[in-house]
All heavy atoms as TSV, in Angstrom:
chain	resi	resn	atom	element	x	y	z
A	1	MET	N	N	91.595	113.231	111.385
A	1	MET	CA	C	91.989	114.184	110.367
A	1	MET	C	C	92.788	113.490	109.270
A	1	MET	O	O	94.007	113.558	109.249
A	1	MET	CB	C	92.857	115.282	110.976
A	1	MET	CG	C	92.127	116.224	111.844
A	1	MET	SD	S	93.218	117.582	112.260
A	1	MET	CE	C	92.593	117.970	113.853
A	2	PRO	N	N	92.110	112.830	108.367
A	2	PRO	CA	C	92.822	112.047	107.363
A	2	PRO	C	C	93.609	112.883	106.352
A	2	PRO	O	O	94.619	112.434	105.855
A	2	PRO	CB	C	91.724	111.249	106.679
A	2	PRO	CG	C	90.481	112.025	106.945
A	2	PRO	CD	C	90.689	112.694	108.261
A	3	ASN	N	N	93.162	114.091	106.056
A	3	ASN	CA	C	93.842	114.900	105.043
A	3	ASN	C	C	94.451	116.172	105.608
A	3	ASN	O	O	94.662	117.142	104.877
A	3	ASN	CB	C	92.868	115.256	103.914
A	3	ASN	CG	C	92.482	114.037	103.102
A	3	ASN	OD1	O	93.277	113.115	102.956
A	3	ASN	ND2	N	91.280	114.023	102.585
A	4	ALA	N	N	94.755	116.193	106.875
A	4	ALA	CA	C	95.270	117.408	107.504
A	4	ALA	C	C	96.583	117.867	106.870
A	4	ALA	O	O	96.760	119.049	106.582
A	4	ALA	CB	C	95.457	117.193	108.992
A	5	MET	N	N	97.495	116.949	106.646
A	5	MET	CA	C	98.785	117.318	106.061
A	5	MET	C	C	98.607	117.754	104.608
A	5	MET	O	O	99.237	118.714	104.160
A	5	MET	CB	C	99.773	116.161	106.161
A	5	MET	CG	C	101.178	116.538	105.770
A	5	MET	SD	S	101.877	117.946	106.680
A	5	MET	CE	C	102.217	117.215	108.242
A	6	LEU	N	N	97.743	117.069	103.891
A	6	LEU	CA	C	97.478	117.439	102.505
A	6	LEU	C	C	96.919	118.862	102.429
A	6	LEU	O	O	97.375	119.674	101.626
A	6	LEU	CB	C	96.507	116.444	101.866
A	6	LEU	CG	C	96.129	116.679	100.412
A	6	LEU	CD1	C	97.343	116.666	99.502
A	6	LEU	CD2	C	95.113	115.638	99.961
A	7	ASP	N	N	95.972	119.161	103.274
A	7	ASP	CA	C	95.406	120.512	103.310
A	7	ASP	C	C	96.467	121.547	103.682
A	7	ASP	O	O	96.517	122.638	103.116
A	7	ASP	CB	C	94.243	120.586	104.299
A	7	ASP	CG	C	93.047	119.767	103.843
A	7	ASP	OD1	O	92.935	119.481	102.639
A	7	ASP	OD2	O	92.227	119.416	104.707
A	8	TYR	N	N	97.311	121.186	104.615
A	8	TYR	CA	C	98.373	122.096	105.058
A	8	TYR	C	C	99.346	122.426	103.926
A	8	TYR	O	O	99.661	123.597	103.697
A	8	TYR	CB	C	99.107	121.478	106.248
A	8	TYR	CG	C	100.284	122.285	106.710
A	8	TYR	CD1	C	100.100	123.468	107.421
A	8	TYR	CD2	C	101.583	121.882	106.443
A	8	TYR	CE1	C	101.180	124.234	107.846
A	8	TYR	CE2	C	102.668	122.632	106.861
A	8	TYR	CZ	C	102.465	123.806	107.555
A	8	TYR	OH	O	103.526	124.555	107.970
A	9	VAL	N	N	99.818	121.412	103.215
A	9	VAL	CA	C	100.797	121.685	102.150
A	9	VAL	C	C	100.164	122.474	101.003
A	9	VAL	O	O	100.837	123.269	100.351
A	9	VAL	CB	C	101.511	120.409	101.649
A	9	VAL	CG1	C	102.321	119.776	102.757
A	9	VAL	CG2	C	100.550	119.415	101.046
A	10	LYS	N	N	98.884	122.292	100.774
A	10	LYS	CA	C	98.193	123.091	99.755
A	10	LYS	C	C	98.192	124.569	100.150
A	10	LYS	O	O	98.450	125.441	99.317
A	10	LYS	CB	C	96.758	122.600	99.561
A	10	LYS	CG	C	96.648	121.289	98.822
A	10	LYS	CD	C	95.194	120.875	98.715
A	10	LYS	CE	C	95.018	119.581	97.977
A	10	LYS	NZ	N	93.591	119.203	97.860
A	11	ILE	N	N	97.914	124.844	101.402
A	11	ILE	CA	C	97.914	126.222	101.893
A	11	ILE	C	C	99.301	126.843	101.742
A	11	ILE	O	O	99.444	127.976	101.284
A	11	ILE	CB	C	97.435	126.275	103.363
A	11	ILE	CG1	C	95.949	125.938	103.448
A	11	ILE	CG2	C	97.726	127.635	103.977
A	11	ILE	CD1	C	95.456	125.658	104.858
A	12	ILE	N	N	100.313	126.082	102.121
A	12	ILE	CA	C	101.684	126.584	102.005
A	12	ILE	C	C	102.013	126.919	100.554
A	12	ILE	O	O	102.558	127.991	100.256
A	12	ILE	CB	C	102.697	125.565	102.571
A	12	ILE	CG1	C	102.471	125.342	104.065
A	12	ILE	CG2	C	104.134	125.996	102.283
A	12	ILE	CD1	C	102.612	126.587	104.917
A	13	LEU	N	N	101.694	126.028	99.636
A	13	LEU	CA	C	102.007	126.288	98.221
A	13	LEU	C	C	101.276	127.518	97.696
A	13	LEU	O	O	101.844	128.301	96.929
A	13	LEU	CB	C	101.682	125.074	97.357
A	13	LEU	CG	C	102.668	123.923	97.442
A	13	LEU	CD1	C	102.258	122.807	96.493
A	13	LEU	CD2	C	104.081	124.375	97.130
A	14	LEU	N	N	100.044	127.689	98.105
A	14	LEU	CA	C	99.306	128.882	97.684
A	14	LEU	C	C	99.989	130.153	98.202
A	14	LEU	O	O	100.052	131.156	97.497
A	14	LEU	CB	C	97.858	128.815	98.169
A	14	LEU	CG	C	96.968	127.806	97.450
A	14	LEU	CD1	C	95.655	127.617	98.198
A	14	LEU	CD2	C	96.716	128.223	96.012
A	15	LYS	N	N	100.517	130.077	99.417
A	15	LYS	CA	C	101.146	131.265	100.013
A	15	LYS	C	C	102.509	131.591	99.421
A	15	LYS	O	O	102.923	132.749	99.438
A	15	LYS	CB	C	101.267	131.100	101.529
A	15	LYS	CG	C	99.921	131.168	102.211
A	15	LYS	CD	C	100.039	131.105	103.707
A	15	LYS	CE	C	98.652	131.158	104.306
A	15	LYS	NZ	N	98.575	131.995	105.472
A	16	VAL	N	N	103.225	130.593	98.924
A	16	VAL	CA	C	104.568	130.856	98.382
A	16	VAL	C	C	104.586	130.883	96.857
A	16	VAL	O	O	105.650	130.979	96.247
A	16	VAL	CB	C	105.613	129.833	98.897
A	16	VAL	CG1	C	105.716	129.879	100.401
A	16	VAL	CG2	C	105.325	128.435	98.392
A	17	SER	N	N	103.443	130.826	96.239
A	17	SER	CA	C	103.393	130.732	94.779
A	17	SER	C	C	103.871	131.998	94.066
A	17	SER	O	O	104.036	132.002	92.853
A	17	SER	CB	C	101.984	130.366	94.306
A	17	SER	OG	O	101.071	131.379	94.660
A	18	PHE	N	N	104.144	133.055	94.811
A	18	PHE	CA	C	104.678	134.278	94.211
A	18	PHE	C	C	106.140	134.110	93.816
A	18	PHE	O	O	106.667	134.876	93.009
A	18	PHE	CB	C	104.548	135.458	95.189
A	18	PHE	CG	C	105.393	135.306	96.426
A	18	PHE	CD1	C	106.688	135.791	96.454
A	18	PHE	CD2	C	104.895	134.660	97.548
A	18	PHE	CE1	C	107.480	135.640	97.594
A	18	PHE	CE2	C	105.675	134.503	98.686
A	18	PHE	CZ	C	106.973	134.991	98.705
A	19	SER	N	N	106.812	133.102	94.366
A	19	SER	CA	C	108.240	132.897	94.126
A	19	SER	C	C	108.493	131.497	93.582
A	19	SER	O	O	108.176	130.499	94.234
A	19	SER	CB	C	109.013	133.067	95.434
A	19	SER	OG	O	110.324	132.564	95.323
A	20	LYS	N	N	109.081	131.421	92.413
A	20	LYS	CA	C	109.374	130.128	91.791
A	20	LYS	C	C	110.292	129.286	92.675
A	20	LYS	O	O	110.076	128.093	92.853
A	20	LYS	CB	C	110.021	130.357	90.423
A	20	LYS	CG	C	110.360	129.092	89.679
A	20	LYS	CD	C	110.981	129.437	88.342
A	20	LYS	CE	C	111.454	128.205	87.617
A	20	LYS	NZ	N	112.082	128.535	86.339
A	21	THR	N	N	111.308	129.910	93.237
A	21	THR	CA	C	112.269	129.196	94.074
A	21	THR	C	C	111.600	128.629	95.325
A	21	THR	O	O	111.770	127.449	95.654
A	21	THR	CB	C	113.431	130.129	94.475
A	21	THR	OG1	O	114.008	130.669	93.296
A	21	THR	CG2	C	114.480	129.385	95.268
A	22	LEU	N	N	110.840	129.460	96.013
A	22	LEU	CA	C	110.129	128.995	97.218
A	22	LEU	C	C	109.091	127.928	96.872
A	22	LEU	O	O	108.926	126.956	97.596
A	22	LEU	CB	C	109.432	130.161	97.909
A	22	LEU	CG	C	110.268	131.002	98.849
A	22	LEU	CD1	C	109.445	132.178	99.368
A	22	LEU	CD2	C	110.786	130.177	100.001
A	23	PHE	N	N	108.410	128.138	95.764
A	23	PHE	CA	C	107.391	127.183	95.336
A	23	PHE	C	C	108.002	125.803	95.138
A	23	PHE	O	O	107.500	124.801	95.655
A	23	PHE	CB	C	106.715	127.665	94.051
A	23	PHE	CG	C	105.681	126.718	93.535
A	23	PHE	CD1	C	104.406	126.723	94.063
A	23	PHE	CD2	C	105.980	125.810	92.530
A	23	PHE	CE1	C	103.435	125.841	93.595
A	23	PHE	CE2	C	105.029	124.924	92.063
A	23	PHE	CZ	C	103.757	124.940	92.594
A	24	GLU	N	N	109.103	125.748	94.414
A	24	GLU	CA	C	109.733	124.451	94.159
A	24	GLU	C	C	110.241	123.823	95.453
A	24	GLU	O	O	110.084	122.628	95.680
A	24	GLU	CB	C	110.875	124.581	93.157
A	24	GLU	CG	C	111.469	123.238	92.792
A	24	GLU	CD	C	112.404	123.270	91.603
A	24	GLU	OE1	O	112.504	124.315	90.919
A	24	GLU	OE2	O	113.052	122.233	91.351
A	25	LYS	N	N	110.833	124.612	96.313
A	25	LYS	CA	C	111.341	124.115	97.592
A	25	LYS	C	C	110.212	123.515	98.428
A	25	LYS	O	O	110.332	122.407	98.962
A	25	LYS	CB	C	112.022	125.254	98.352
A	25	LYS	CG	C	112.551	124.874	99.705
A	25	LYS	CD	C	113.184	126.083	100.382
A	25	LYS	CE	C	113.610	125.754	101.790
A	25	LYS	NZ	N	114.149	126.918	102.490
A	26	GLU	N	N	109.113	124.242	98.538
A	26	GLU	CA	C	107.985	123.765	99.340
A	26	GLU	C	C	107.283	122.575	98.687
A	26	GLU	O	O	106.774	121.692	99.380
A	26	GLU	CB	C	106.999	124.899	99.612
A	26	GLU	CG	C	107.556	125.969	100.527
A	26	GLU	CD	C	107.945	125.463	101.906
A	26	GLU	OE1	O	107.315	124.511	102.415
A	26	GLU	OE2	O	108.893	126.023	102.494
A	27	LEU	N	N	107.259	122.543	97.370
A	27	LEU	CA	C	106.670	121.404	96.670
A	27	LEU	C	C	107.469	120.137	96.978
A	27	LEU	O	O	106.906	119.087	97.274
A	27	LEU	CB	C	106.643	121.676	95.165
A	27	LEU	CG	C	106.104	120.562	94.272
A	27	LEU	CD1	C	104.666	120.214	94.640
A	27	LEU	CD2	C	106.192	120.992	92.810
A	28	ARG	N	N	108.782	120.240	96.930
A	28	ARG	CA	C	109.630	119.080	97.246
A	28	ARG	C	C	109.449	118.641	98.707
A	28	ARG	O	O	109.375	117.444	98.991
A	28	ARG	CB	C	111.090	119.392	96.953
A	28	ARG	CG	C	111.380	119.508	95.473
A	28	ARG	CD	C	112.852	119.769	95.184
A	28	ARG	NE	N	113.070	120.003	93.776
A	28	ARG	CZ	C	113.171	119.037	92.851
A	28	ARG	NH1	N	113.054	117.775	93.203
A	28	ARG	NH2	N	113.379	119.343	91.584
A	29	LYS	N	N	109.353	119.593	99.611
A	29	LYS	CA	C	109.126	119.264	101.021
A	29	LYS	C	C	107.769	118.589	101.201
A	29	LYS	O	O	107.642	117.631	101.978
A	29	LYS	CB	C	109.200	120.527	101.881
A	29	LYS	CG	C	110.618	120.998	102.123
A	29	LYS	CD	C	110.737	122.338	102.790
A	29	LYS	CE	C	109.918	122.567	104.008
A	29	LYS	NZ	N	110.149	123.896	104.628
A	30	ALA	N	N	106.772	119.076	100.487
A	30	ALA	CA	C	105.434	118.503	100.598
A	30	ALA	C	C	105.434	117.033	100.200
A	30	ALA	O	O	104.800	116.200	100.860
A	30	ALA	CB	C	104.454	119.283	99.723
A	31	LEU	N	N	106.160	116.712	99.151
A	31	LEU	CA	C	106.181	115.329	98.689
A	31	LEU	C	C	106.869	114.398	99.681
A	31	LEU	O	O	106.619	113.195	99.684
A	31	LEU	CB	C	106.851	115.247	97.313
A	31	LEU	CG	C	106.024	115.871	96.191
A	31	LEU	CD1	C	106.817	115.915	94.900
A	31	LEU	CD2	C	104.709	115.128	95.993
A	32	LYS	N	N	107.710	114.948	100.531
A	32	LYS	CA	C	108.374	114.126	101.551
A	32	LYS	C	C	107.442	113.797	102.716
A	32	LYS	O	O	107.616	112.766	103.363
A	32	LYS	CB	C	109.613	114.845	102.089
A	32	LYS	CG	C	110.731	114.932	101.075
A	32	LYS	CD	C	111.908	115.676	101.643
A	32	LYS	CE	C	113.007	115.817	100.602
A	32	LYS	NZ	N	114.155	116.571	101.119
A	33	VAL	N	N	106.472	114.655	102.981
A	33	VAL	CA	C	105.603	114.434	104.143
A	33	VAL	C	C	104.264	113.786	103.801
A	33	VAL	O	O	103.573	113.294	104.692
A	33	VAL	CB	C	105.348	115.743	104.937
A	33	VAL	CG1	C	106.657	116.303	105.455
A	33	VAL	CG2	C	104.599	116.764	104.112
A	34	LEU	N	N	103.902	113.773	102.539
A	34	LEU	CA	C	102.623	113.164	102.149
A	34	LEU	C	C	102.769	111.655	102.013
A	34	LEU	O	O	103.847	111.148	101.686
A	34	LEU	CB	C	102.135	113.751	100.823
A	34	LEU	CG	C	101.751	115.223	100.841
A	34	LEU	CD1	C	101.373	115.695	99.453
A	34	LEU	CD2	C	100.611	115.482	101.820
A	35	THR	N	N	101.693	110.964	102.237
A	35	THR	CA	C	101.702	109.510	102.046
A	35	THR	C	C	101.589	109.206	100.554
A	35	THR	O	O	101.063	110.031	99.791
A	35	THR	CB	C	100.525	108.845	102.786
A	35	THR	OG1	O	99.304	109.282	102.182
A	35	THR	CG2	C	100.541	109.176	104.269
A	36	PRO	N	N	102.043	108.035	100.140
A	36	PRO	CA	C	101.939	107.679	98.715
A	36	PRO	C	C	100.510	107.719	98.175
A	36	PRO	O	O	100.306	108.016	96.996
A	36	PRO	CB	C	102.503	106.253	98.671
A	36	PRO	CG	C	103.435	106.186	99.828
A	36	PRO	CD	C	102.806	107.047	100.904
A	37	THR	N	N	99.527	107.469	99.026
A	37	THR	CA	C	98.141	107.514	98.556
A	37	THR	C	C	97.638	108.941	98.355
A	37	THR	O	O	96.685	109.165	97.609
A	37	THR	CB	C	97.200	106.777	99.530
A	37	THR	OG1	O	97.319	107.366	100.826
A	37	THR	CG2	C	97.530	105.295	99.597
A	38	GLU	N	N	98.270	109.909	99.021
A	38	GLU	CA	C	97.867	111.307	98.876
A	38	GLU	C	C	98.488	111.981	97.650
A	38	GLU	O	O	97.964	112.967	97.148
A	38	GLU	CB	C	98.261	112.106	100.117
A	38	GLU	CG	C	97.495	111.739	101.361
A	38	GLU	CD	C	98.033	112.400	102.608
A	38	GLU	OE1	O	99.270	112.481	102.762
A	38	GLU	OE2	O	97.208	112.843	103.425
A	39	VAL	N	N	99.602	111.448	97.185
A	39	VAL	CA	C	100.363	112.101	96.119
A	39	VAL	C	C	99.574	112.269	94.820
A	39	VAL	O	O	99.611	113.357	94.225
A	39	VAL	CB	C	101.717	111.395	95.892
A	39	VAL	CG1	C	102.426	111.937	94.663
A	39	VAL	CG2	C	102.597	111.563	97.124
A	40	PRO	N	N	98.847	111.259	94.323
A	40	PRO	CA	C	98.121	111.474	93.053
A	40	PRO	C	C	97.106	112.623	93.108
A	40	PRO	O	O	97.038	113.438	92.182
A	40	PRO	CB	C	97.425	110.139	92.814
A	40	PRO	CG	C	98.270	109.149	93.539
A	40	PRO	CD	C	98.766	109.868	94.765
A	41	ASP	N	N	96.357	112.720	94.196
A	41	ASP	CA	C	95.398	113.826	94.340
A	41	ASP	C	C	96.134	115.159	94.443
A	41	ASP	O	O	95.707	116.169	93.873
A	41	ASP	CB	C	94.516	113.636	95.574
A	41	ASP	CG	C	93.490	112.529	95.388
A	41	ASP	OD1	O	93.170	112.196	94.228
A	41	ASP	OD2	O	93.015	112.005	96.405
A	42	PHE	N	N	97.239	115.154	95.173
A	42	PHE	CA	C	98.048	116.360	95.318
A	42	PHE	C	C	98.613	116.801	93.969
A	42	PHE	O	O	98.578	117.976	93.628
A	42	PHE	CB	C	99.171	116.098	96.322
A	42	PHE	CG	C	100.096	117.259	96.526
A	42	PHE	CD1	C	99.626	118.450	97.058
A	42	PHE	CD2	C	101.436	117.163	96.190
A	42	PHE	CE1	C	100.476	119.535	97.252
A	42	PHE	CE2	C	102.293	118.229	96.383
A	42	PHE	CZ	C	101.816	119.413	96.906
A	43	ARG	N	N	99.101	115.841	93.205
A	43	ARG	CA	C	99.643	116.141	91.871
A	43	ARG	C	C	98.572	116.777	90.993
A	43	ARG	O	O	98.810	117.800	90.344
A	43	ARG	CB	C	100.172	114.866	91.228
A	43	ARG	CG	C	100.765	115.073	89.860
A	43	ARG	CD	C	101.137	113.726	89.231
A	43	ARG	NE	N	101.734	113.901	87.936
A	43	ARG	CZ	C	101.069	114.116	86.820
A	43	ARG	NH1	N	99.746	114.182	86.835
A	43	ARG	NH2	N	101.692	114.274	85.669
A	44	ASP	N	N	97.394	116.184	90.968
A	44	ASP	CA	C	96.290	116.722	90.162
A	44	ASP	C	C	95.945	118.143	90.598
A	44	ASP	O	O	95.744	119.031	89.766
A	44	ASP	CB	C	95.051	115.830	90.269
A	44	ASP	CG	C	95.250	114.472	89.619
A	44	ASP	OD1	O	96.210	114.307	88.833
A	44	ASP	OD2	O	94.452	113.563	89.909
A	45	TRP	N	N	95.863	118.353	91.888
A	45	TRP	CA	C	95.555	119.684	92.414
A	45	TRP	C	C	96.620	120.696	91.997
A	45	TRP	O	O	96.298	121.807	91.588
A	45	TRP	CB	C	95.427	119.624	93.931
A	45	TRP	CG	C	95.158	120.953	94.553
A	45	TRP	CD1	C	93.942	121.571	94.687
A	45	TRP	CD2	C	96.124	121.860	95.089
A	45	TRP	NE1	N	94.102	122.801	95.293
A	45	TRP	CE2	C	95.437	122.999	95.540
A	45	TRP	CE3	C	97.510	121.813	95.234
A	45	TRP	CZ2	C	96.081	124.083	96.121
A	45	TRP	CZ3	C	98.156	122.893	95.813
A	45	TRP	CH2	C	97.445	124.009	96.252
A	46	CYS	N	N	97.887	120.297	92.111
A	46	CYS	CA	C	98.985	121.196	91.736
A	46	CYS	C	C	98.880	121.611	90.275
A	46	CYS	O	O	99.056	122.790	89.932
A	46	CYS	CB	C	100.337	120.528	91.984
A	46	CYS	SG	S	100.808	120.457	93.715
A	47	TYR	N	N	98.618	120.646	89.403
A	47	TYR	CA	C	98.500	120.984	87.985
A	47	TYR	C	C	97.295	121.891	87.726
A	47	TYR	O	O	97.373	122.803	86.906
A	47	TYR	CB	C	98.443	119.722	87.124
A	47	TYR	CG	C	99.823	119.236	86.735
A	47	TYR	CD1	C	100.501	118.301	87.508
A	47	TYR	CD2	C	100.464	119.737	85.613
A	47	TYR	CE1	C	101.773	117.873	87.164
A	47	TYR	CE2	C	101.730	119.306	85.251
A	47	TYR	CZ	C	102.377	118.379	86.031
A	47	TYR	OH	O	103.645	117.973	85.683
A	48	GLN	N	N	96.198	121.661	88.419
A	48	GLN	CA	C	95.030	122.526	88.251
A	48	GLN	C	C	95.320	123.947	88.705
A	48	GLN	O	O	94.910	124.919	88.071
A	48	GLN	CB	C	93.831	121.984	89.032
A	48	GLN	CG	C	93.232	120.749	88.460
A	48	GLN	CD	C	92.149	120.171	89.359
A	48	GLN	OE1	O	92.012	120.537	90.528
A	48	GLN	NE2	N	91.380	119.240	88.819
A	49	GLN	N	N	96.028	124.079	89.814
A	49	GLN	CA	C	96.273	125.394	90.399
A	49	GLN	C	C	97.430	126.155	89.768
A	49	GLN	O	O	97.365	127.379	89.644
A	49	GLN	CB	C	96.572	125.248	91.904
A	49	GLN	CG	C	95.420	124.760	92.726
A	49	GLN	CD	C	94.303	125.775	92.788
A	49	GLN	OE1	O	94.517	126.970	92.974
A	49	GLN	NE2	N	93.077	125.316	92.602
A	50	PHE	N	N	98.490	125.446	89.388
A	50	PHE	CA	C	99.747	126.124	89.071
A	50	PHE	C	C	100.326	125.840	87.694
A	50	PHE	O	O	101.394	126.374	87.357
A	50	PHE	CB	C	100.810	125.768	90.118
A	50	PHE	CG	C	100.394	126.077	91.518
A	50	PHE	CD1	C	100.119	125.065	92.425
A	50	PHE	CD2	C	100.276	127.396	91.955
A	50	PHE	CE1	C	99.742	125.340	93.724
A	50	PHE	CE2	C	99.887	127.689	93.249
A	50	PHE	CZ	C	99.627	126.666	94.137
A	51	ALA	N	N	99.684	125.021	86.892
A	51	ALA	CA	C	100.268	124.657	85.591
A	51	ALA	C	C	100.482	125.872	84.693
A	51	ALA	O	O	101.437	125.905	83.916
A	51	ALA	CB	C	99.397	123.620	84.882
A	52	ARG	N	N	99.629	126.872	84.817
A	52	ARG	CA	C	99.790	128.062	83.971
A	52	ARG	C	C	101.124	128.754	84.212
A	52	ARG	O	O	101.750	129.237	83.285
A	52	ARG	CB	C	98.665	129.068	84.241
A	52	ARG	CG	C	97.464	128.907	83.376
A	52	ARG	CD	C	96.511	130.114	83.452
A	52	ARG	NE	N	96.807	131.105	84.465
A	52	ARG	CZ	C	96.181	131.215	85.638
A	52	ARG	NH1	N	95.212	130.399	85.950
A	52	ARG	NH2	N	96.520	132.170	86.494
A	53	ILE	N	N	101.565	128.806	85.460
A	53	ILE	CA	C	102.777	129.565	85.756
A	53	ILE	C	C	103.991	128.693	86.063
A	53	ILE	O	O	105.118	129.125	85.847
A	53	ILE	CB	C	102.545	130.567	86.911
A	53	ILE	CG1	C	101.972	129.878	88.141
A	53	ILE	CG2	C	101.646	131.699	86.471
A	53	ILE	CD1	C	101.846	130.785	89.356
A	54	TYR	N	N	103.778	127.474	86.552
A	54	TYR	CA	C	104.906	126.645	86.976
A	54	TYR	C	C	104.900	125.255	86.352
A	54	TYR	O	O	105.339	124.285	86.978
A	54	TYR	CB	C	104.927	126.511	88.506
A	54	TYR	CG	C	105.235	127.797	89.227
A	54	TYR	CD1	C	104.469	128.220	90.299
A	54	TYR	CD2	C	106.303	128.592	88.841
A	54	TYR	CE1	C	104.757	129.393	90.970
A	54	TYR	CE2	C	106.590	129.776	89.504
A	54	TYR	CZ	C	105.819	130.172	90.564
A	54	TYR	OH	O	106.115	131.337	91.211
A	55	ARG	N	N	104.452	125.134	85.118
A	55	ARG	CA	C	104.387	123.814	84.468
A	55	ARG	C	C	105.742	123.112	84.469
A	55	ARG	O	O	105.843	121.926	84.770
A	55	ARG	CB	C	103.852	123.927	83.045
A	55	ARG	CG	C	103.688	122.563	82.375
A	55	ARG	CD	C	103.014	122.646	81.032
A	55	ARG	NE	N	101.685	123.218	81.108
A	55	ARG	CZ	C	100.579	122.527	81.401
A	55	ARG	NH1	N	100.658	121.243	81.661
A	55	ARG	NH2	N	99.404	123.110	81.439
A	56	ARG	N	N	106.798	123.840	84.163
A	56	ARG	CA	C	108.134	123.223	84.121
A	56	ARG	C	C	108.568	122.717	85.488
A	56	ARG	O	O	109.160	121.650	85.608
A	56	ARG	CB	C	109.170	124.206	83.586
A	56	ARG	CG	C	109.063	124.421	82.103
A	56	ARG	CD	C	110.173	125.323	81.630
A	56	ARG	NE	N	110.108	125.477	80.186
A	56	ARG	CZ	C	110.734	126.412	79.521
A	56	ARG	NH1	N	111.484	127.291	80.169
A	56	ARG	NH2	N	110.633	126.485	78.210
A	57	VAL	N	N	108.296	123.497	86.504
A	57	VAL	CA	C	108.651	123.086	87.868
A	57	VAL	C	C	107.878	121.822	88.239
A	57	VAL	O	O	108.449	120.860	88.767
A	57	VAL	CB	C	108.362	124.211	88.886
A	57	VAL	CG1	C	108.547	123.718	90.316
A	57	VAL	CG2	C	109.229	125.420	88.609
A	58	LEU	N	N	106.597	121.804	87.949
A	58	LEU	CA	C	105.773	120.640	88.267
A	58	LEU	C	C	106.277	119.403	87.532
A	58	LEU	O	O	106.401	118.322	88.130
A	58	LEU	CB	C	104.313	120.908	87.917
A	58	LEU	CG	C	103.620	121.986	88.747
A	58	LEU	CD1	C	102.250	122.309	88.169
A	58	LEU	CD2	C	103.499	121.571	90.199
A	59	LYS	N	N	106.594	119.550	86.254
A	59	LYS	CA	C	107.097	118.407	85.485
A	59	LYS	C	C	108.420	117.911	86.046
A	59	LYS	O	O	108.657	116.709	86.140
A	59	LYS	CB	C	107.274	118.785	84.013
A	59	LYS	CG	C	105.977	118.851	83.248
A	59	LYS	CD	C	106.236	119.126	81.786
A	59	LYS	CE	C	104.955	119.101	80.991
A	59	LYS	NZ	N	105.193	119.305	79.559
A	60	ARG	N	N	109.287	118.832	86.407
A	60	ARG	CA	C	110.596	118.457	86.948
A	60	ARG	C	C	110.443	117.712	88.279
A	60	ARG	O	O	111.011	116.647	88.488
A	60	ARG	CB	C	111.465	119.702	87.116
A	60	ARG	CG	C	112.837	119.438	87.668
A	60	ARG	CD	C	113.766	120.636	87.596
A	60	ARG	NE	N	113.234	121.853	88.193
A	60	ARG	CZ	C	112.953	122.968	87.505
A	60	ARG	NH1	N	113.161	123.021	86.202
A	60	ARG	NH2	N	112.472	124.028	88.118
A	61	VAL	N	N	109.645	118.275	89.175
A	61	VAL	CA	C	109.518	117.681	90.518
A	61	VAL	C	C	108.743	116.367	90.465
A	61	VAL	O	O	109.189	115.353	91.014
A	61	VAL	CB	C	108.859	118.672	91.492
A	61	VAL	CG1	C	108.571	118.017	92.830
A	61	VAL	CG2	C	109.751	119.886	91.683
A	62	PHE	N	N	107.601	116.347	89.811
A	62	PHE	CA	C	106.824	115.120	89.770
A	62	PHE	C	C	107.478	114.086	88.864
A	62	PHE	O	O	107.362	112.884	89.087
A	62	PHE	CB	C	105.378	115.393	89.341
A	62	PHE	CG	C	104.560	116.008	90.433
A	62	PHE	CD1	C	104.182	117.341	90.374
A	62	PHE	CD2	C	104.161	115.271	91.535
A	62	PHE	CE1	C	103.427	117.919	91.374
A	62	PHE	CE2	C	103.411	115.839	92.556
A	62	PHE	CZ	C	103.040	117.165	92.472
A	63	GLY	N	N	108.200	114.529	87.849
A	63	GLY	CA	C	108.943	113.618	86.975
A	63	GLY	C	C	110.057	112.921	87.729
A	63	GLY	O	O	110.274	111.714	87.575
A	64	SER	N	N	110.769	113.650	88.574
A	64	SER	CA	C	111.844	113.033	89.360
A	64	SER	C	C	111.267	112.061	90.380
A	64	SER	O	O	111.871	111.048	90.700
A	64	SER	CB	C	112.695	114.095	90.054
A	64	SER	OG	O	111.960	114.773	91.040
A	65	LEU	N	N	110.058	112.353	90.861
A	65	LEU	CA	C	109.392	111.455	91.795
A	65	LEU	C	C	109.066	110.132	91.104
A	65	LEU	O	O	109.277	109.065	91.654
A	65	LEU	CB	C	108.112	112.105	92.337
A	65	LEU	CG	C	107.306	111.323	93.354
A	65	LEU	CD1	C	108.069	111.267	94.671
A	65	LEU	CD2	C	105.954	111.954	93.552
A	66	GLU	N	N	108.571	110.206	89.869
A	66	GLU	CA	C	108.236	109.011	89.119
A	66	GLU	C	C	109.478	108.186	88.798
A	66	GLU	O	O	109.467	106.966	88.868
A	66	GLU	CB	C	107.479	109.378	87.841
A	66	GLU	CG	C	106.094	109.918	88.116
A	66	GLU	CD	C	105.447	110.562	86.908
A	66	GLU	OE1	O	105.992	110.458	85.792
A	66	GLU	OE2	O	104.372	111.175	87.085
A	67	LEU	N	N	110.582	108.865	88.473
A	67	LEU	CA	C	111.820	108.154	88.182
A	67	LEU	C	C	112.341	107.442	89.426
A	67	LEU	O	O	112.858	106.336	89.348
A	67	LEU	CB	C	112.894	109.125	87.655
A	67	LEU	CG	C	112.637	109.704	86.268
A	67	LEU	CD1	C	113.712	110.735	85.934
A	67	LEU	CD2	C	112.617	108.606	85.226
A	68	ALA	N	N	112.221	108.086	90.568
A	68	ALA	CA	C	112.691	107.493	91.815
A	68	ALA	C	C	111.856	106.268	92.196
A	68	ALA	O	O	112.344	105.352	92.833
A	68	ALA	CB	C	112.654	108.523	92.947
A	69	GLY	N	N	110.600	106.274	91.794
A	69	GLY	CA	C	109.714	105.168	92.108
A	69	GLY	C	C	109.954	103.932	91.281
A	69	GLY	O	O	109.535	102.832	91.634
A	70	ASN	N	N	110.656	104.069	90.176
A	70	ASN	CA	C	110.914	102.913	89.288
A	70	ASN	C	C	112.104	102.111	89.726
A	70	ASN	O	O	112.983	102.448	90.349
A	70	ASN	CB	C	111.137	103.384	87.846
A	70	ASN	CG	C	109.836	103.859	87.223
A	70	ASN	OD1	O	108.764	103.453	87.641
A	70	ASN	ND2	N	109.944	104.694	86.233
């Protein structure tokens, strides 16, 4: 099951997307459990699914991830 965790965190985000606070919390948790190779695909998926409603949250969370990586 190479993408089991990736699939799981996607399901969780879809289920909590009604709440900005929960969405951001679960997004941050997801990034802690995914492997570095899974993150780019996950990021793309997040922007496709949620950019309309949570663009700022996505930029904040993924932006802080990029800063931490430098």
